[in-house]
SERO-4910 file (N, C-alpha, C, O; in steps of 0.05 Angstrom, whole numbers):
BEGIN
 pado doro    nc1    nc2    nc3   cac1   cac2   cac3    cc1    cc2    cc3    oc1    oc2    oc3
  Met    A    812    791   -349    809    765   -360    808    744   -339    793    724   -341
  Phe    A    824    747   -319    825    728   -297    798    728   -282    788    708   -272
  Arg    A    786    752   -280    760    755   -267    739    741   -283    721    728   -271
  Asp    A    740    742   -310    720    729   -327    721    698   -323    700    685   -322
  Glu    A    745    687   -322    748    658   -319    737    650   -291    725    629   -289
  Lys    A    742    666   -271    732    660   -244    702    661   -244    689    644   -231
  Leu    A    690    680   -258    661    682   -259    649    658   -274    628    648   -266
  Glu    A    662    650   -296    652    627   -311    653    601   -294    635    585   -296
  Met    A    674    599   -278    676    575   -261    653    575   -240    642    554   -234
  Lys    A    647    598   -229    625    600   -210    598    593   -223    582    578   -212
  Val    A    594    604   -247    569    599   -261    567    569   -268    545    557   -264
  Gly    A    588    557   -277    588    528   -284    583    511   -260    568    491   -261
  Leu    A    596    519   -237    592    504   -213    563    506   -203    551    486   -194
  Phe    A    552    530   -206    524    534   -198    505    517   -215    486    505   -205
  Ile    A    510    517   -242    493    501   -260    496    471   -254    476    457   -254
  Gly    A    520    462   -248    524    434   -242    509    426   -217    497    404   -216
  Ile    A    510    443   -196    496    437   -172    466    436   -177    452    419   -166
  Gly    A    456    454   -194    428    455   -200    419    430   -215    398    419   -209
  Ile    A    435    421   -234    428    396   -249    428    372   -230    411    354   -232
  Phe    A    448    371   -212    449    349   -193    425    348   -175    414    327   -170
  Leu    A    416    371   -165    393    372   -148    367    365   -164    349    352   -153
  Met    A    366    373   -189    343    366   -205    341    336   -209    319    324   -208
  Phe    A    364    323   -214    364    293   -217    355    280   -191    340    260   -192
  Leu    A    364    290   -168    355    279   -143    325    281   -139    313    262   -129
  Ile    A    314    304   -146    285    308   -143    270    289   -161    250    277   -153
  Val    A    279    287   -187    265    270   -206    266    241   -197    246    227   -199
  Phe    A    289    232   -188    292    204   -180    275    198   -155    264    176   -153
  Ser    A    274    217   -137    259    212   -112    229    211   -117    215    196   -105
  Ile    A    220    228   -136    191    228   -142    184    203   -158    162    192   -153
  Gly    A    201    195   -176    194    173   -193    202    146   -182    201    126   -197
  Asp    A    211    145   -157    220    119   -145    240    105   -163    236     83   -172
  Phe    A    262    119   -169    282    108   -188    298     87   -174    309     91   -152
  Tyr    A    299     63   -187    313     40   -176    337     31   -192    347      9   -189
  Gly    A    346     49   -210    367     41   -228    393     33   -214    408     16   -224
  Phe    A    399     45   -191    424     39   -177    420     22   -152    438     18   -136
  Glu    A    396     11   -149    390     -5   -125    388    -35   -133    377    -41   -154
  Lys    A    399    -52   -116    399    -80   -121    371    -92   -116    357    -83    -98
  Gly    A    363   -111   -133    337   -124   -130    336   -148   -148    356   -157   -159
  Tyr    A    312   -159   -150    308   -183   -166    280   -182   -179    263   -166   -170
  Asn    A    276   -198   -199    251   -198   -215    236   -224   -211    247   -246   -211
  Ile    A    210   -222   -208    192   -245   -207    169   -240   -225    165   -218   -235
  Lys    A    153   -261   -230    130   -259   -248    105   -269   -233    106   -288   -217
  Val    A     83   -255   -237     57   -263   -225     37   -267   -247     34   -250   -264
  Ile    A     23   -289   -245      3   -296   -266    -25   -291   -255    -32   -298   -233
  Phe    A    -41   -277   -272    -69   -271   -266    -87   -279   -289    -78   -281   -312
  Asp    A   -113   -283   -283   -133   -285   -305   -144   -258   -312   -154   -254   -335
  Tyr    A   -142   -239   -294   -154   -212   -297   -140   -193   -279   -136   -199   -255
  Val    A   -131   -170   -289   -114   -152   -273   -129   -126   -265   -118   -110   -251
  Asn    A   -154   -123   -273   -171   -101   -264   -159    -73   -267   -161    -56   -250
  Gly    A   -145    -69   -290   -135    -42   -296   -107    -36   -285    -99    -13   -285
  Leu    A    -93    -57   -275    -66    -53   -265    -48    -44   -289    -51    -54   -311
  Thr    A    -31    -24   -284    -14    -13   -305     16    -16   -298     23    -22   -275
  Glu    A     32    -12   -317     61    -12   -313     69     12   -295     55     32   -294
  Asp    A     90      8   -280    100     28   -260     82     29   -235     86     46   -218
  Ala    A     63     11   -233     46     10   -209     62      1   -185     80    -16   -188
  Pro    A     57     11   -161     72      3   -137     68    -26   -130     47    -38   -136
  Val    A     88    -37   -117     86    -64   -106     91    -63    -76    111    -51    -68
  Arg    A     73    -74    -61     75    -73    -32     77   -101    -20     62   -119    -28
  Leu    A     94   -104     -1     97   -129     14     89   -124     43    102   -109     57
  Ala    A     67   -136     52     56   -132     79     51   -102     84     55    -92    106
  Gly    A     42    -88     63     36    -60     65     59    -41     61     55    -16     62
  Val    A     84    -51     57    108    -35     54    115    -34     24    116    -54     11
  His    A    122    -10     15    129     -6    -14    157    -19    -18    177    -10     -7
  Val    A    158    -40    -36    183    -54    -40    191    -56    -70    211    -67    -76
  Gly    A    175    -45    -88    182    -47   -116    161    -36   -134    144    -20   -126
  Glu    A    161    -45   -159    142    -34   -178    138    -55   -201    154    -73   -205
  Val    A    116    -51   -215    109    -67   -238    124    -57   -262    122    -34   -270
  Lys    A    140    -75   -275    157    -67   -297    143    -71   -324    147    -55   -342
  Lys    A    128    -93   -326    117    -99   -352     92   -117   -348     91   -132   -329
  Ile    A     73   -114   -366     49   -131   -366     44   -141   -394     44   -126   -413
  Glu    A     40   -168   -397     36   -179   -423     14   -200   -421      9   -213   -401
  Ile    A      0   -203   -444    -21   -224   -447    -10   -248   -461      5   -244   -481
  Phe    A    -16   -271   -452     -6   -296   -465    -28   -317   -463    -47   -314   -449
  Arg    A    -23   -339   -478    -42   -361   -478    -27   -386   -468     -5   -392   -477
  Thr    A    -40   -400   -450    -27   -424   -439    -28   -447   -460    -46   -449   -476
  Ser    A     -7   -463   -460     -5   -484   -480    -23   -508   -474    -31   -522   -492
  Asp    A    -30   -512   -449    -46   -535   -442    -76   -531   -447    -89   -548   -459
  Ser    A    -87   -508   -438   -116   -503   -441   -122   -481   -461   -145   -475   -466
  Glu    A   -101   -469   -473   -105   -447   -492   -122   -425   -480   -139   -413   -493
  Lys    A   -118   -419   -455   -133   -398   -441   -117   -373   -440    -93   -373   -435
  Thr    A   -130   -350   -445   -116   -324   -444   -112   -316   -415   -130   -316   -399
  Arg    A    -87   -310   -409    -80   -301   -382    -61   -277   -383    -53   -269   -405
  Val    A    -55   -266   -360    -38   -242   -359    -14   -248   -341    -16   -259   -320
  Arg    A     10   -240   -352     35   -244   -337     45   -216   -329     49   -198   -346
  Val    A     50   -213   -303     59   -187   -293     88   -190   -284     94   -207   -267
  Phe    A    106   -174   -295    134   -174   -288    139   -154   -266    132   -130   -268
  Val    A    150   -163   -244    153   -147   -220    182   -145   -211    196   -165   -211
  Trp    A    190   -120   -205    217   -116   -194    214   -111   -164    198    -94   -156
  Val    A    230   -125   -148    228   -123   -119    256   -117   -108    276   -127   -118
  Lys    A    257   -101    -87    282    -94    -74    296   -119    -63    282   -138    -55
  Gly    A    322   -118    -63    337   -142    -55    333   -150    -26    335   -174    -19
  Asn    A    327   -131     -9    323   -137     20    295   -146     26    288   -152     49
  Ala    A    277   -147      6    249   -156     10    247   -186      2    247   -192    -21
  Lys    A    246   -203     22    244   -231     18    215   -240     17    199   -234     35
  Ile    A    208   -254     -5    180   -262     -9    179   -293     -7    193   -307    -21
  Glu    A    162   -302     11    159   -331     15    147   -345     -9    133   -332    -25
  Leu    A    152   -370    -12    143   -386    -35    112   -388    -35    101   -389    -57
  Asp    A    100   -388    -12     71   -390    -11     57   -363     -6     34   -361      3
  Ala    A     71   -341    -12     60   -314    -10     36   -311    -29     36   -324    -50
  Val    A     17   -294    -22     -7   -290    -38     -5   -262    -50     -3   -242    -36
  Ala    A     -7   -261    -77     -6   -235    -91    -34   -229   -102    -47   -246   -114
  Arg    A    -43   -205    -96    -70   -196   -105    -68   -167   -114    -50   -152   -106
  Ile    A    -87   -158   -130    -88   -131   -139   -107   -115   -121   -130   -124   -117
  Asn    A    -98    -93   -111   -113    -77    -92   -116    -49   -102   -103    -41   -122
  Thr    A   -131    -33    -88   -136     -5    -95   -130     13    -72   -139      8    -49
  Leu    A   -116     35    -77   -111     55    -56   -136     72    -53   -142     90    -69
  Gly    A   -151     67    -32   -176     81    -27   -198     71    -46   -195     50    -58
  Leu    A   -220     86    -47   -242     77    -64   -237     82    -93   -245     66   -110
  Leu    A   -225    105   -100   -220    113   -127   -190    116   -133   -183    131   -152
  Gly    A   -173    104   -117   -144    107   -120   -133     89   -142   -148     75   -156
  Glu    A   -106     91   -145    -93     75   -166    -91     45   -157    -92     39   -134
  Gln    A    -88     28   -177    -85      0   -172    -56     -6   -165    -38      7   -176
  Tyr    A    -52    -25   -147    -25    -33   -140    -25    -63   -134    -46    -75   -129
  Leu    A     -1    -74   -134      2   -103   -128      9   -107    -99     30    -97    -90
  Glu    A     -8   -120    -85     -4   -126    -56      4   -155    -53     -9   -173    -63
  Ile    A     26   -159    -38     36   -186    -33     34   -191     -3     46   -177     13
  Ser    A     19   -211      4     16   -219     32     36   -241     39     38   -261     24
  Pro    A     52   -237     60     73   -257     66     61   -285     71     39   -287     81
  Gly    A     77   -305     65     69   -333     70     81   -343     96     91   -327    112
  Glu    A     80   -369     99     90   -382    124    113   -401    119    128   -408    138
  Val    A    117   -410     94    138   -428     88    165   -413     87    167   -393     72
  Pro    A    185   -422    102    211   -407    102    228   -413     78    252   -417     80
  Val    A    216   -413     54    230   -416     29    223   -391     12    199   -385      9
  Phe    A    243   -377      2    238   -351    -11    241   -353    -41    256   -370    -52
  Leu    A    227   -336    -55    228   -334    -84    255   -324    -93    268   -307    -80
  Lys    A    264   -334   -116    289   -325   -128    283   -310   -153    260   -310   -163
  Ser    A    303   -296   -164    299   -281   -188    290   -299   -211    303   -319   -217
  Gly    A    269   -291   -225    258   -307   -247    236   -326   -239    223   -338   -257
  Asp    A    230   -329   -213    209   -347   -205    181   -336   -212    178   -312   -215
  Thr    A    162   -354   -213    134   -346   -220    115   -357   -199    117   -379   -190
  Ile    A     96   -340   -191     75   -348   -173     48   -341   -186     47   -324   -204
  Val    A     27   -354   -177      0   -349   -187    -14   -331   -168    -17   -337   -144
  Gly    A    -24   -308   -178    -37   -288   -162    -67   -295   -158    -78   -310   -173
  Lys    A    -78   -282   -138   -107   -285   -133   -122   -264   -149   -117   -240   -146
  Asn    A   -140   -273   -166   -154   -254   -184   -171   -234   -169   -184   -242   -150
  Pro    A   -171   -209   -177   -188   -189   -164   -217   -193   -171   -224   -208   -189
  Val    A   -234   -181   -155   -263   -183   -159   -271   -167   -184   -264   -143   -187
  His    A   -285   -180   -202   -294   -167   -227   -320   -152   -220   -341   -165   -216
  Val    A   -319   -126   -220   -343   -110   -213   -366   -115   -231   -389   -116   -223
  Gly    A   -360   -117   -257   -382   -122   -277   -397   -148   -272   -421   -149   -273
  Met    A   -382   -169   -266   -394   -195   -261   -410   -194   -235   -431   -207   -233
  Gln    A   -400   -180   -215   -415   -177   -190   -441   -162   -194   -461   -170   -182
  Met    A   -441   -142   -210   -465   -127   -216   -485   -145   -231   -509   -143   -225
  Glu    A   -476   -161   -249   -494   -180   -263   -506   -199   -244   -530   -206   -246
  Ser    A   -491   -209   -225   -501   -228   -205   -522   -214   -188   -542   -227   -181
  Met    A   -517   -189   -181   -537   -174   -164   -563   -170   -180   -585   -172   -168
  Val    A   -561   -164   -206   -585   -161   -222   -601   -187   -223   -625   -186   -221
  Glu    A   -587   -209   -227   -601   -235   -228   -614   -241   -201   -636   -252   -200
  Leu    A   -600   -234   -179   -612   -239   -152   -637   -222   -148   -657   -232   -137
  Val    A   -636   -197   -156   -659   -180   -153   -683   -190   -170   -706   -190   -161
  Gln    A   -677   -199   -194   -698   -210   -212   -710   -235   -199   -735   -238   -200
  Tyr    A   -693   -252   -188   -704   -277   -175   -721   -269   -151   -742   -282   -146
  Ala    A   -713   -249   -135   -729   -241   -112   -756   -229   -121   -776   -234   -108
  Lys    A   -756   -215   -143   -781   -204   -153   -800   -226   -162   -824   -224   -157
  Glu    A   -790   -247   -174   -807   -269   -181   -819   -283   -157   -842   -291   -157
  Ile    A   -803   -286   -136   -813   -299   -111   -835   -282    -99   -856   -293    -91
  Phe    A   -830   -256    -97   -851   -239    -85   -876   -238   -102   -898   -236    -91
  Ala    A   -873   -240   -128   -896   -240   -146   -913   -266   -141   -937   -265   -140
  Arg    A   -899   -289   -137   -913   -314   -131   -927   -313   -104   -950   -322   -101
  Leu    A   -914   -301    -85   -926   -298    -58   -951   -280    -60   -971   -286    -47
  Ala    A   -949   -259    -76   -972   -241    -78   -996   -255    -91  -1019   -248    -86
  Glu    A   -990   -275   -108  -1012   -290   -122  -1022   -313   -104  -1041   -326   -112
  Gly    A  -1010   -317    -81  -1020   -337    -62  -1009   -364    -66  -1021   -384    -57
  Glu    A   -986   -367    -80   -974   -393    -84   -958   -401    -60   -945   -385    -47
  Gly    A   -960   -427    -53   -945   -438    -30   -959   -432     -4   -979   -417     -3
  Thr    A   -949   -443     18   -960   -440     44   -959   -411     53   -979   -400     63
  Ile    A   -935   -399     50   -932   -371     58   -950   -352     42   -962   -333     52
  Gly    A   -952   -358     16   -969   -342     -1   -998   -343      7  -1012   -323      7
  Lys    A  -1008   -367     13  -1035   -370     22  -1040   -356     49  -1061   -344     54
  Leu    A  -1020   -356     66  -1022   -343     92  -1024   -313     88  -1038   -299    103
  Leu    A  -1010   -302     68  -1011   -274     63  -1037   -265     49  -1047   -243     53
  Val    A  -1047   -283     32  -1070   -275     15  -1097   -282     28  -1115   -265     29
  Glu    A  -1100   -307     38  -1125   -316     49  -1129   -307     78  -1113   -315     95
  Glu    A  -1149   -291     82  -1154   -280    109  -1163   -301    129  -1157   -299    152
  Lys    A  -1177   -322    119  -1187   -342    138  -1164   -357    151  -1165   -362    175
  Ile    A  -1143   -364    135  -1120   -378    147  -1107   -361    168  -1099   -370    189
  Tyr    A  -1104   -335    161  -1092   -316    180  -1108   -314    205  -1097   -313    227
  Asp    A  -1135   -312    202  -1152   -309    226  -1151   -334    243  -1150   -332    268
  Asp    A  -1151   -358    230  -1149   -383    246  -1123   -385    261  -1122   -393    284
  Leu    A  -1101   -377    248  -1075   -378    261  -1074   -358    284  -1062   -364    305
  Glu    A  -1085   -335    280  -1085   -315    301  -1102   -324    325  -1095   -320    348
  Ala    A  -1125   -336    319  -1142   -347    341  -1128   -369    356  -1130   -371    380
  Phe    A  -1114   -386    342  -1099   -408    354  -1078   -398    373  -1075   -407    396
  Val    A  -1062   -378    364  -1041   -367    381  -1053   -353    405  -1042   -356    427
  Ala    A  -1076   -339    402  -1088   -326    424  -1099   -346    445  -1097   -342    469
  Asp    A  -1109   -369    435  -1120   -389    453  -1097   -403    469  -1100   -409    492
  Ile    A  -1074   -407    456  -1051   -419    469  -1040   -400    490  -1032   -409    512
  Arg    A  -1040   -375    484  -1030   -355    504  -1048   -354    528  -1039   -352    551
  Ala    A  -1075   -356    524  -1093   -355    546  -1094   -381    561  -1098   -381    586
  His    A  -1091   -404    548  -1091   -430    561  -1067   -446    552  -1070   -465    536
  Pro    A  -1044   -441    562  -1020   -455    554  -1020   -485    560  -1006   -500    548
  Trp    A  -1037   -493    580  -1038   -521    588  -1050   -538    565  -1045   -562    565
  Lys    A  -1064   -526    547  -1075   -541    524  -1053   -552    506  -1056   -573    494
  Leu    A  -1031   -537    504  -1009   -546    488   -997   -572    499   -990   -590    483
  Leu    A   -995   -574    526   -984   -598    538  -1004   -621    535   -996   -644    530
  Thr    A  -1030   -615    537  -1050   -636    534  -1051   -647    506  -1053   -672    502
  Arg    A  -1048   -630    486  -1048   -639    459  -1023   -655    452  -1024   -674    436
  Thr    A  -1001   -648    465   -976   -663    460   -979   -692    471   -971   -711    458
  Lys    A   -991   -695    495   -995   -721    507  -1014   -737    490  -1010   -761    486
  Asp    A  -1036   -725    481  -1055   -739    465  -1043   -749    439  -1049   -771    430
  Ser    A  -1026   -733    427  -1013   -741    402   -995   -764    406   -993   -782    389
  Arg    A   -980   -765    429   -963   -787    436   -979   -813    440   -971   -834    431
  Arg    A  -1002   -810    454  -1019   -834    459  -1030   -845    434  -1031   -869    429
  Ser    A  -1039   -827    417  -1051   -837    392  -1030   -850    374  -1036   -869    360
  Gly    A  -1006   -840    375   -985   -852    360   -978   -879    370   -972   -897    354
  Thr    A   -978   -883    397   -972   -909    408   -994   -929    402   -988   -953    396
  Asp    A  -1019   -921    403  -1041   -939    398  -1041   -947    369  -1047   -971    362
  Ser    A  -1035   -929    351  -1036   -935    323  -1014   -954    315  -1017   -970    296
  Ser    A   -991   -953    329   -969   -971    323   -973   -999    334   -960  -1018    327
  Gly    A   -993  -1002    354   -999  -1028    365   -976  -1038    383   -971  -1062    384
  Gly    A   -962  -1019    396   -937  -1026    409   -940  -1038    436   -935  -1062    440
  Arg    A   -949  -1022    456   -946  -1030    484   -971  -1042    497   -972  -1045    521
  Gly    A   -991  -1048    481  -1015  -1061    492  -1010  -1089    502   -993  -1103    491
  Thr    A  -1024  -1098    524  -1021  -1125    536  -1038  -1144    521  -1062  -1140    519
  Thr    A  -1027  -1166    512  -1042  -1186    497  -1048  -1209    516  -1030  -1220    529
  Val    A  -1074  -1217    518  -1083  -1239    536  -1087  -1263    518  -1103  -1264    500
  Ser    A  -1073  -1283    524  -1075  -1308    509  -1099  -1324    518  -1103  -1326    542
  Pro    A  -1113  -1337    501  -1137  -1353    509  -1128  -1378    524  -1108  -1390    518
  Arg    A  -1144  -1385    544  -1138  -1409    559  -1147  -1434    544  -1144  -1456    554
***
């Protein structure tokens, strides 16, 4: 009977150690912060680009917390729909008042996370403070802008092909192109003509303005 009690104690001790190790593994994988000191801040966005709860929070590239909650609300002044992100940050991570919060992506197809770039003002956020984040790039809107740009470029090239404008005429009318090519070839062969034409244009401009001619008064 004494041996049975000793065996039960060993088994219970073994099970207890196993449960303790399991908790350590779960907490380390899940970034458990239940026993760590920290504070909460709020970040306001117009668009969060798929950011989810439990997403990592990084300060200057260092993991310092996580997103606890995300809610949609409407502002009382402009009745605009916005997003409020509740963030938990480690107590030793000091965030400046002018820090910039933005939503970033780990790699090209990685998860979304909240990136906080340090500021320069030596005043730090306190628990419960709110900052306005920098909205991420909306991929759909960027694609729409690219489509509009391509359409506009197609219209310009179509007009050029029809000979509209100076460049269009240069591309379409062979005579203008031939004259321009002949002019360039003549200047290359006789560059002194360019200087002569410049002087002639200056003289003709002076004469037409009636500027420096000597006037003889009648006696």
